C-alpha positions, 0 to 999 in steps of 0.5 A: 443508500443514504448519505449523511453530513458531518453532524449526522456522522458524529451522531451515528458513528458509535452505532455504526462502529459497534456493528462493524466491530461486533461483526469483526469480533464474531469472525475473530472468535470463530477463526482465531480460536481455530488458528494454531501457529505452525513452527518457524521455517527457514526459506529463501528471502529473495527469489530472482527470475532466471532465463526469463522465468520467476517461479516460486512456491508460496504458502500463506499460513500462521507462523511463529516469527521474530518480531524485533527481539520477541517471538510473535505469531503472525500471518506470513508468506513462507513464514517470513515478515515481510514476505520473500522479495521477488525480482523480475525483468520486463518480458519475464514470466512469473509463475507462483504456486500458491497454497492457502493454509489460513483459516480464511479465504484469500487471494493475491493482488500484484499491486502496481503491476500492469498485467491482465486483471483476469484469469491467472494474473491480477484477478482479485475476484478469485477466492482461494479457500482454506486448504486450496491451491492455485497456480498464478501465471502471467508475463510482465510486458516487455515495455513495463516500467522498472519499479517498486511493486508489491503483493498482498491479499485482496479477498474482499471482506478479509483484506484489512485483517490479513494485511494487518496480520503481516501478509505483504512482500515486495515485487521488484521489476528491474529495468532502465532506471537501475542502469543509470550510473549514479543510481547503479553506484548507490547502495540499495536498501529496501524498507518495508514499513508495517505495524502490528498489535499483539498481546503479551504472548505475541498473538495478534489482537482481535480487531475488537480492540481497535477502531476499524471504522477509522482504520486500525493502527498497530502499536508496534511499528517495524521496518523489515520486521525489526523495531528501530533497525540500524542502516549504514550510509557510506561516508561521502557516498549515497544510498538508494532507499526503496520504501513500501508502506505495507500498513493497513491504515497508518500514514508515514510522514518520514524525515531523516535528521539534517538530510534531505531526500531526493525523490527519484521514483513513485509507484509507477516508476521513475521521475524525469529528474530528482526532486529534493524534499525534506519530508516524504508522506506515504499513505497505505499502499504507496511506494517511493524511491529516494536517494540520500547523500552522506554529506553531513558530519559522520555520526548517528541520525534518526529516521522519524515518523512525524505527526500526521492528522488523517482525520477521525470520526467526530473531527471538529469536536473534542479538540480535534481528537475525534470520537474514534481514532488516534491523536498522533501528535508525537514523532516516532523513531523508526530507524537509526542511520550510521555513517560507514566507511568513507567512499568516493564522493557521490553525485546525483543524476541530473536527469532520469527518464522521460514521462510523456504528457498524456492526450486530452481525455475523452471523458471526465468522471466524478467520484465522491468519497463519503460515508453513510448507513446501510440497513443491517450493515451499520456504518459503511464507506461510499463511492458516489453514494454506493457501498461495494457490491460484488455483482455490480459494475460501477464504471465502464471504460473503453480500452485504449482511451484516456479519461480524467477522474475527479475524486472529491472527498466530502467525508471527515477522513483522508482517503488514499485512492488506488486504481488497479492495472493502469498507472495514472498521472495526477493533473491537479489538486483543488484546481492547482497543477501538480509541480512535476509529472509522475506515474502513480497508482495510489493518490491521497485525497485529503478530506474536503479536497478534490484531486484530478487524475488522468488515466490511460486504459492500455493493453488489458480488458476485463473487470478490476477495481478501484478503492480506498487503500485504508483497507478497513474502508475498502472492506466496509464498502469504499470500492467500485468495480471497473469494466475495461471493455474492448 
């Protein structure tokens, strides 16, 4: 595999993008022409465990749904955008009877859950063919953290297209964080952020119309399937927002007018204490939980998505716009927040849960994120100069050890780096320590920067993956296979 520098990348980008887009367009011509959307269905939107068991029938299919105030034909789980919310507790068994009624192979990834990567659990190497069914079953460990997790497809080569079509749902693990009195008293809201591109008839647009090399972004942004929905804050009270970025490539830089966020949890669970922030940046795949105090003058406030430049092909030329990609230089209103009926004044919790310091690593590894050209493939995205191959083991680690991974982005675009099965702590960015400890499963590595993470490989042996969570980049090679060995 040949690596290339920025200047060479600019020259080759158009050719590589043409190869990738042409391949995607050919697939779309075959698959989309065979897709006939099924009629809308009305199934429960929330499924909770009962007596230690969460059991659900889950169907992936192309369905007619409401997208805002218009009808669209999207890829859905159980006919819903977003998919049904699943809720369980540590120690519960999860049993999902899954049927693939798409025209493509697919599977399920339980993003953020610490469960086995093998068998009927979080096995992303499964390929469930069109018309086939598979029974997933696993037990959430009794010591699993409470948190905001989610499920989505992970069949390599089809991940970006299927997520961009709408296949995403929350998976909530209830636990100790939920029982802290101040959090328990707060009004709870779930916000699933997704973007879509549909034509005048509401049908998904082919990726031939988008820059899959930069990472596709839709022109319709929704929260829970609605455009600019309204949320209520109890006057003098407090709300708990649990936010998921379920977009394929779009970054969300969130700000609520005149209101700070109080961050209480990241992807792996609770912080040690609330952290006040004015903005919240969520890359694809990331989640966050924030508290918002309704202590301003009652009225209407806007939730904004502020501009963010995540890089593009040809950065540094053409005024920074790049040869491909979007120049997101304006703010977008995502939702409107109204103050509701006054309640008793709410206070923030002073402390949350302990985050233990991890022991010094047994080994330090380096992972370089870049891009290059591959014979017959065009432009590909690389980890340590290699594009993903299904039958190759890229990294071998020992179970019950701790390692540091240095992730270095030498490319021209920002890359969110995601690790399956085990959470990690970010130790430093460009040599500077993180301001507070947090458990993560996805970390942003901006172009030109180095991030060091510390990973405890606990409990489960087997093969899994790590990859960029701009899912077009993952499908185009920026993924590696990790073997966790006993």
